[in-house]
N, CA, C and O atoms as a MOPAC input file, in Angstrom:
PM7 MOZYME 1SCF
protein

 N     -0.86500 1   -29.28300 1     1.10000 1
 C     -0.20800 1   -28.74200 1     2.20100 1
 C     -0.83700 1   -27.36800 1     2.17000 1
 O     -1.05000 1   -26.71500 1     1.14800 1
 N     -1.14700 1   -26.96000 1     3.58100 1
 C     -2.02500 1   -25.55100 1     3.80800 1
 C     -1.09000 1   -24.75600 1     4.24100 1
 O     -0.26100 1   -25.23000 1     5.01900 1
 N     -0.98800 1   -23.23500 1     3.81000 1
 C     -0.29600 1   -22.28400 1     4.27900 1
 C     -0.35800 1   -21.93400 1     5.95500 1
 O     -1.31400 1   -21.80100 1     6.72000 1
 N      1.03900 1   -21.85500 1     6.14500 1
 C      0.90000 1   -21.74700 1     7.90100 1
 C      0.57300 1   -20.54700 1     8.34900 1
 O      0.55700 1   -20.40800 1     9.57300 1
 N      0.22900 1   -19.37600 1     7.48000 1
 C      0.02000 1   -18.11900 1     7.91800 1
 C     -1.59700 1   -17.92200 1     7.61600 1
 O     -2.27600 1   -17.28700 1     8.42100 1
 N     -2.12300 1   -18.43200 1     6.54900 1
 C     -3.48600 1   -18.30600 1     6.24900 1
 C     -4.53400 1   -19.44200 1     6.23500 1
 O     -5.71400 1   -19.33900 1     5.90000 1
 N     -3.86400 1   -20.57300 1     6.67400 1
 C     -4.38000 1   -22.12400 1     6.59000 1
 C     -5.45400 1   -21.99600 1     5.11700 1
 O     -6.67700 1   -22.14000 1     5.10600 1
 N     -4.76600 1   -21.75700 1     4.22400 1
 C     -5.16600 1   -22.12200 1     2.90300 1
 C     -6.02100 1   -21.07500 1     2.49300 1
 O     -6.49900 1   -21.30200 1     1.38100 1
 N     -6.46400 1   -19.76400 1     3.11400 1
 C     -7.43200 1   -19.04600 1     2.47600 1
 C     -6.81300 1   -18.01500 1     1.25700 1
 O     -7.45700 1   -17.33800 1     0.45500 1
 N     -5.46700 1   -18.13200 1     1.39400 1
 C     -4.74000 1   -17.43900 1     0.21400 1
 C     -4.03500 1   -15.82000 1     0.85600 1
 O     -4.73900 1   -14.85700 1     1.16000 1
 N     -2.80100 1   -15.84900 1     0.93300 1
 C     -2.09600 1   -14.77600 1     1.04400 1
 C     -0.70500 1   -14.63700 1     0.32300 1
 O     -0.53700 1   -15.43400 1    -0.60100 1
 N      0.22200 1   -13.84400 1     0.56300 1
 C      1.19300 1   -13.76100 1    -0.32100 1
 C      2.35000 1   -14.84200 1     0.17600 1
 O      3.33400 1   -15.16500 1    -0.49000 1
 N      2.08100 1   -15.22400 1     1.21600 1
 C      2.78400 1   -16.47300 1     1.72300 1
 C      2.66800 1   -18.08300 1     1.04300 1
 O      3.49400 1   -18.98900 1     1.15100 1
 N      1.29700 1   -18.09700 1     0.28300 1
 C      0.90100 1   -19.16800 1    -0.10800 1
 C      1.79100 1   -19.58000 1    -1.33800 1
 O      2.21000 1   -18.76700 1    -2.16200 1
 N      2.04900 1   -21.02300 1    -1.37300 1
 C      2.69400 1   -21.42200 1    -2.77600 1
 C      2.13300 1   -20.93100 1    -3.96400 1
 O      0.91000 1   -21.05800 1    -4.02700 1
 N      2.86500 1   -20.23600 1    -5.23400 1
 C      2.41200 1   -19.59600 1    -6.30000 1
 C      1.89900 1   -18.39400 1    -6.04600 1
 O      2.11800 1   -17.68000 1    -7.02500 1
 N      1.16200 1   -17.65600 1    -4.98000 1
 C      1.03800 1   -16.44800 1    -4.60900 1
 C      2.10500 1   -15.61000 1    -4.52000 1
 O      2.09900 1   -14.47600 1    -4.99800 1
 N      2.88600 1   -16.02400 1    -4.02300 1
 C      4.21800 1   -14.92100 1    -3.58700 1
 C      4.95900 1   -14.68600 1    -4.45200 1
 O      5.86400 1   -13.90100 1    -4.16800 1
 N      4.90900 1   -15.27900 1    -5.94700 1
 C      5.48600 1   -14.93600 1    -7.11100 1
 C      4.90600 1   -14.20100 1    -7.89600 1
 O      5.50400 1   -13.73600 1    -8.86600 1
 N      3.29400 1   -13.87000 1    -7.58700 1
 C      2.69800 1   -12.63500 1    -8.41600 1
 C      3.02600 1   -11.41700 1    -8.12900 1
 O      3.01200 1   -10.49500 1    -8.94500 1
 N      3.39200 1   -11.31400 1    -6.78000 1
 C      3.86900 1    -9.64700 1    -6.76300 1
 C      5.62200 1    -9.65000 1    -6.67000 1
 O      6.39600 1   -10.26400 1    -5.93600 1
 N      5.83300 1    -8.65800 1    -7.78100 1
 C      7.32300 1    -8.47200 1    -8.19300 1
 C      7.90200 1    -7.72200 1    -7.36900 1
 O      8.95500 1    -8.00800 1    -6.79800 1
 N      6.98600 1    -6.23300 1    -7.16800 1
 C      7.66300 1    -5.19200 1    -6.26300 1
 C      6.92500 1    -4.85000 1    -5.15900 1
 O      5.98900 1    -5.61800 1    -4.93200 1
 N      7.03700 1    -4.10300 1    -4.54600 1
 C      6.08200 1    -3.57900 1    -3.23600 1
 C      5.27000 1    -2.76800 1    -3.97800 1
 O      5.64700 1    -2.05700 1    -4.91000 1
 N      3.94400 1    -2.89600 1    -3.48600 1
 C      2.94100 1    -2.02100 1    -3.82100 1
 C      3.24300 1    -0.56000 1    -3.51800 1
 O      2.95400 1     0.29500 1    -4.35500 1
 N      3.93200 1    -0.16300 1    -2.10800 1
 C      3.96000 1     1.14700 1    -1.55200 1
 C      5.13700 1     1.01800 1    -0.66000 1
 O      5.33400 1     0.11800 1     0.15700 1
 N      5.93500 1     2.09400 1    -0.93900 1
 C      7.45800 1     1.97200 1    -0.33500 1
 C      7.25600 1     3.58400 1     0.36200 1
 O      7.38300 1     4.54500 1    -0.39700 1
 N      6.97900 1     3.78700 1     1.64700 1
 C      7.21000 1     4.71300 1     2.33500 1
 C      8.57000 1     5.44700 1     2.78500 1
 O      9.41100 1     4.70400 1     3.29100 1
 N      8.86600 1     6.69800 1     2.67500 1
 C     10.38000 1     6.98200 1     3.02900 1
 C     10.14900 1     7.21600 1     4.35100 1
 O      9.10400 1     7.79700 1     4.64600 1
 N     10.90300 1     6.88500 1     5.20500 1
 C     10.69600 1     7.14400 1     7.10500 1
 C     10.53000 1     8.78700 1     7.06800 1
 O      9.57400 1     9.29900 1     7.65000 1
 N     11.46500 1     9.56900 1     6.38300 1
 C     12.15700 1    10.75800 1     6.67800 1
 C     10.88100 1    11.72900 1     5.88600 1
 O     11.09100 1    12.93500 1     5.75900 1
 N      9.68400 1    11.17800 1     5.41800 1
 C      8.90700 1    12.09100 1     4.44900 1
 C      7.62400 1    12.03600 1     5.45900 1
 O      7.23600 1    10.90500 1     5.75100 1
 N      7.01200 1    13.01900 1     5.95500 1
 C      5.71400 1    13.00900 1     6.62600 1
 C      4.36700 1    12.53700 1     5.82400 1
 O      3.42800 1    11.79300 1     6.10700 1
 N      4.66500 1    13.19600 1     4.87400 1
 C      3.47100 1    12.77800 1     3.58200 1
 C      3.28000 1    11.40600 1     3.65300 1
 O      2.20900 1    10.92600 1     4.02300 1
 N      4.50700 1    10.55100 1     3.23300 1
 C      4.57200 1     9.20100 1     3.01400 1
 C      4.08200 1     8.33300 1     4.14000 1
 O      3.37300 1     7.34800 1     3.93000 1
 N      4.58500 1     8.82300 1     5.69700 1
 C      4.21900 1     8.17700 1     6.56400 1
 C      2.56700 1     8.57600 1     6.87700 1
 O      1.96000 1     7.74400 1     7.55100 1
 N      1.85500 1     9.71800 1     6.45800 1
 C      0.39200 1     9.68400 1     6.85700 1
 C     -0.06000 1     8.82200 1     5.35200 1
 O     -1.26200 1     8.55700 1     5.32900 1
 N      0.44600 1     8.52400 1     4.55800 1
 C     -0.23700 1     7.63600 1     3.32500 1
 C     -0.33500 1     6.08200 1     4.22300 1
 O     -1.30500 1     5.34300 1     4.38900 1
 N      1.18500 1     5.94900 1     4.73300 1
 C      0.93700 1     4.55200 1     5.30900 1
 C      0.01800 1     4.14700 1     6.36200 1
 O     -0.53700 1     3.08000 1     6.62300 1
 N      0.01600 1     5.39200 1     6.93600 1
 C     -1.20600 1     5.26300 1     8.18100 1
 C     -2.67600 1     5.05000 1     7.96100 1
 O     -3.47800 1     4.39300 1     8.62500 1
 N     -2.85700 1     5.83900 1     6.75300 1
 C     -4.01900 1     5.91300 1     6.18000 1
 C     -4.28600 1     4.49200 1     5.63000 1
 O     -5.33800 1     3.94900 1     5.96700 1
 N     -3.31000 1     3.75300 1     4.70300 1
 C     -3.41800 1     2.51600 1     4.26600 1
 C     -3.46000 1     1.24800 1     5.15700 1
 O     -4.16800 1     0.27300 1     4.90700 1
 N     -2.53700 1     1.37100 1     6.33800 1
 C     -2.38200 1     0.27500 1     6.98900 1
 C     -2.44700 1     0.51300 1     8.65100 1
 O     -2.18200 1    -0.31700 1     9.52000 1
 N     -2.87400 1     1.88400 1     8.81800 1
 C     -2.87100 1     1.86400 1    10.33500 1
 C     -4.06200 1     1.37000 1    11.04200 1
 O     -5.02700 1     0.93600 1    10.41200 1
 N     -4.03800 1     1.41200 1    12.16100 1
 C     -5.23900 1     0.68900 1    13.10600 1
 C     -6.60400 1     1.02300 1    12.54100 1
 O     -7.41900 1     0.11400 1    12.37900 1
 N     -6.90500 1     2.29400 1    12.22700 1
 C     -8.22200 1     2.55200 1    11.60500 1
 C     -8.84500 1     1.63400 1    10.35700 1
 O     -9.88700 1     0.98700 1    10.24900 1
 N     -7.38200 1     1.95500 1     9.20200 1
 C     -7.54400 1     0.86100 1     8.08100 1
 C     -7.97800 1    -0.41700 1     8.53400 1
 O     -9.12100 1    -0.84800 1     8.38800 1
 N     -7.03100 1    -1.01400 1     9.09100 1
 C     -7.02200 1    -2.31700 1     9.43900 1
 C     -8.28500 1    -2.83900 1    10.09900 1
 O     -8.79700 1    -3.88500 1     9.70100 1
 N     -8.83000 1    -2.08900 1    11.16100 1
 C    -10.22800 1    -2.35900 1    11.78500 1
 C    -11.33900 1    -2.18400 1    10.68700 1
 O    -12.38300 1    -2.81000 1    10.87200 1
 N    -11.22300 1    -1.35300 1     9.49700 1
 C    -12.22700 1    -1.18700 1     8.80200 1
 C    -12.22800 1    -2.63800 1     7.83400 1
 O    -13.21700 1    -3.31500 1     7.55400 1
 N    -10.56200 1    -2.91900 1     7.35600 1
 C    -10.82600 1    -3.73300 1     6.31900 1
 C    -11.54800 1    -4.98300 1     6.98300 1
 O    -12.59000 1    -5.43900 1     6.51300 1
 N    -10.97400 1    -5.46500 1     8.01700 1
 C    -11.54600 1    -6.72000 1     8.65100 1
 C    -12.64300 1    -6.72100 1     9.48200 1
 O    -12.94400 1    -7.64300 1    10.24000 1
 N    -13.38400 1    -5.43600 1     9.30500 1
 C    -14.57100 1    -5.44700 1    10.06800 1
 C    -15.96300 1    -6.22200 1     9.34600 1
 O    -15.83700 1    -6.98300 1     8.38700 1
 N    -17.14700 1    -5.92900 1     9.90400 1
 C    -18.18000 1    -6.53000 1     9.05500 1
 C    -18.60900 1    -6.28000 1     7.78100 1
 O    -19.16500 1    -7.11200 1     7.06400 1
 N    -18.32400 1    -4.97600 1     7.44300 1
 C    -18.36100 1    -4.50100 1     5.98400 1
 C    -17.17900 1    -4.54400 1     5.09700 1
 O    -17.17100 1    -4.39500 1     3.87500 1
 N    -16.06900 1    -4.79400 1     5.97600 1
 C    -14.47300 1    -4.71000 1     5.02300 1
 C    -14.28600 1    -5.70900 1     3.90100 1
 O    -14.96500 1    -6.73100 1     3.79700 1
 N    -13.41300 1    -5.38200 1     3.14700 1
 C    -13.06900 1    -6.13900 1     2.21200 1
 C    -11.81000 1    -6.92400 1     2.41400 1
 O    -11.32400 1    -7.50600 1     1.44400 1
 N    -11.22900 1    -6.99000 1     3.61200 1
 C    -10.21600 1    -7.71900 1     3.78500 1
 C     -8.70000 1    -7.58900 1     3.39500 1
 O     -8.22400 1    -6.45400 1     3.35300 1
 N     -8.03400 1    -8.50400 1     3.15100 1
 C     -6.92900 1    -8.05800 1     2.24200 1
 C     -6.92200 1    -7.38400 1     1.19100 1
 O     -6.01000 1    -6.59600 1     0.93600 1
 N     -7.91400 1    -7.58100 1     0.43300 1
 C     -8.04800 1    -6.99600 1    -0.83600 1
 C     -8.14200 1    -5.50300 1    -0.74200 1
 O     -7.57000 1    -4.75900 1    -1.53900 1
 N     -8.89900 1    -5.08000 1     0.28100 1
 C     -9.07600 1    -3.42400 1     0.70200 1
 C     -7.76800 1    -2.99000 1     1.35100 1
 O     -7.44800 1    -1.81900 1     1.14700 1
 N     -6.79600 1    -3.88700 1     2.24800 1
 C     -5.30800 1    -3.04600 1     2.05900 1
 C     -4.64700 1    -3.24200 1     0.77400 1
 O     -4.34000 1    -2.19000 1     0.21200 1
 N     -4.44600 1    -3.97300 1     0.36500 1
 C     -3.81900 1    -3.97000 1    -0.92800 1
 C     -4.40100 1    -2.69800 1    -1.60400 1
 O     -3.59800 1    -1.83100 1    -1.94900 1
 N     -5.67400 1    -2.51800 1    -1.81400 1
 C     -6.17200 1    -1.24700 1    -2.46700 1
 C     -5.67500 1    -0.12900 1    -1.87000 1
 O     -5.04000 1     0.73100 1    -2.48100 1
 N     -5.97400 1    -0.08800 1    -0.50900 1
 C     -5.37200 1     1.20900 1    -0.05900 1
 C     -3.74300 1     1.33500 1    -0.39500 1
 O     -3.29000 1     2.42600 1    -0.74500 1
 N     -3.13900 1     0.50700 1    -0.30700 1
 C     -1.42800 1     0.50700 1    -0.56100 1
 C     -1.29000 1     1.13800 1    -1.98400 1
 O     -0.43100 1     1.95800 1    -2.31100 1
 N     -2.27800 1     0.61900 1    -2.78000 1
 C     -2.09000 1     1.05100 1    -4.01300 1
 C     -2.55000 1     2.12300 1    -4.46700 1
 O     -2.21000 1     2.52800 1    -5.57900 1
 N     -3.48300 1     2.83500 1    -3.62500 1
 C     -3.68500 1     4.22700 1    -3.55500 1
 C     -2.94000 1     5.37700 1    -3.12200 1
 O     -3.05000 1     6.58800 1    -3.31100 1
 N     -2.05900 1     4.55700 1    -2.41300 1
 C     -1.24400 1     5.74400 1    -1.60000 1
 C     -0.06500 1     5.83600 1    -2.59000 1
 O      0.61800 1     6.84900 1    -2.73400 1
 N      0.11400 1     4.61400 1    -3.29500 1
 C      1.32900 1     4.59900 1    -4.40700 1
 C      1.06300 1     5.79200 1    -5.43100 1
 O      1.87800 1     6.56100 1    -5.94200 1
 N     -0.34600 1     5.71500 1    -5.58100 1
 C     -0.51100 1     6.43000 1    -6.70800 1
 C     -0.33500 1     8.15100 1    -6.34100 1
 O      0.21900 1     9.03300 1    -6.99900 1
 N     -1.12100 1     8.22000 1    -4.88000 1
 C     -0.59800 1     9.57200 1    -4.63400 1
 C      0.73200 1     9.88800 1    -4.57900 1
 O      1.08600 1    10.92000 1    -5.15000 1
 N      1.65600 1     9.12300 1    -3.93200 1
 C      2.91800 1     9.20800 1    -3.48800 1
 C      3.49100 1     9.73500 1    -4.92300 1
 O      4.08500 1    10.80800 1    -5.02400 1
 N      3.26900 1     8.94400 1    -5.91300 1
 C      3.63500 1     9.29000 1    -7.38300 1
 C      3.30400 1    10.61200 1    -7.93600 1
 O      4.08400 1    11.29700 1    -8.59700 1
 N      2.10500 1    10.92600 1    -7.62500 1
 C      1.27100 1    12.34300 1    -8.42000 1
 C      2.14900 1    13.36400 1    -7.46800 1
 O      2.68600 1    14.33100 1    -8.00800 1
 N      2.26100 1    13.19700 1    -6.37200 1
 C      3.23200 1    14.21100 1    -5.24100 1
 C      4.61500 1    14.51300 1    -6.33300 1
 O      4.91600 1    15.42000 1    -7.10900 1
 N      5.07700 1    13.54600 1    -6.01200 1
 C      6.59300 1    13.45700 1    -6.85200 1
 C      6.60700 1    14.03200 1    -8.40100 1
 O      7.46700 1    14.82100 1    -8.79100 1
 N      5.82100 1    13.66300 1    -9.01000 1
 C      5.69900 1    14.46100 1   -10.26800 1
 C      5.10800 1    15.80500 1   -10.23900 1
 O      5.36800 1    16.56100 1   -11.17500 1
 N      4.35900 1    16.19300 1    -9.30000 1
 C      4.10200 1    17.63800 1    -9.06700 1
 C      5.17700 1    18.36600 1    -8.58600 1
 O      5.55400 1    19.38700 1    -9.16000 1
 N      5.74400 1    17.90400 1    -7.51200 1
 C      7.11900 1    18.73600 1    -7.17200 1
 C      8.20600 1    18.82000 1    -8.13500 1
 O      8.86100 1    19.85800 1    -8.23300 1
 N      8.47800 1    17.64000 1    -8.96200 1
 C      9.34500 1    17.68000 1    -9.79200 1
 C      8.96900 1    18.89000 1   -10.96800 1
 O      9.66800 1    19.84200 1   -11.31500 1
 N      7.68900 1    18.51200 1   -11.41600 1
 C      7.44100 1    19.54200 1   -12.27400 1
 C      7.13500 1    21.11600 1   -11.94400 1
 O      7.11800 1    21.95900 1   -12.84100 1
 N      6.89800 1    21.42400 1   -10.58400 1
 C      6.98100 1    22.75800 1   -10.07100 1
 C      8.45100 1    23.14000 1   -10.12300 1
 O      8.76400 1    24.29700 1   -10.39900 1
 N      9.20700 1    22.36700 1    -9.91100 1
 C     10.52500 1    22.80000 1    -9.48100 1
 C     11.28500 1    23.16400 1   -11.07500 1
 O     12.27700 1    23.88600 1   -11.16900 1
 N     10.70600 1    22.61200 1   -12.07400 1
 C     11.19100 1    22.60900 1   -13.15000 1
 C     10.68900 1    23.80300 1   -14.08400 1
 O     11.40600 1    24.36600 1   -14.91100 1
 N      9.60700 1    24.04800 1   -13.87900 1
 C      9.11000 1    25.03700 1   -14.14600 1
 C      9.52000 1    26.59800 1   -13.78200 1
 O      9.37300 1    27.54300 1   -14.55800 1
 N     10.04400 1    26.67400 1   -12.49500 1
 C     10.35800 1    27.63400 1   -11.62300 1
 C     11.82700 1    28.10700 1   -11.99400 1
 O     12.28600 1    29.22200 1   -11.74700 1
 N     12.40200 1    27.19100 1   -12.55300 1
 C     14.07900 1    27.51700 1   -13.08600 1
 C     13.99300 1    28.09300 1   -14.28100 1
 O     15.05000 1    28.53500 1   -14.73000 1
 N     12.83400 1    28.23600 1   -15.05400 1
 C     12.74100 1    28.59000 1   -16.37700 1
 C     12.61100 1    30.11100 1   -16.33700 1
 O     12.50700 1    30.75000 1   -17.38400 1

């Protein structure tokens, strides 16, 4: 039976694929402009056009964009926490 979303090309809705991803790759906080910028850069119109264009990487490129956004978000969080911790001392 082929997936009704991708017609068997492979996506997270396919049997077996959906169980591989245990947690979201990136979670943006709607009230955080930095997160919203990361989200737009990862899956905005420009990113989608590039990923699915002639030289694009397709879904893998979008996943990679989200993974990069997640790392940047984590680094921002750690930097902010680290900065506030040292200023109190």
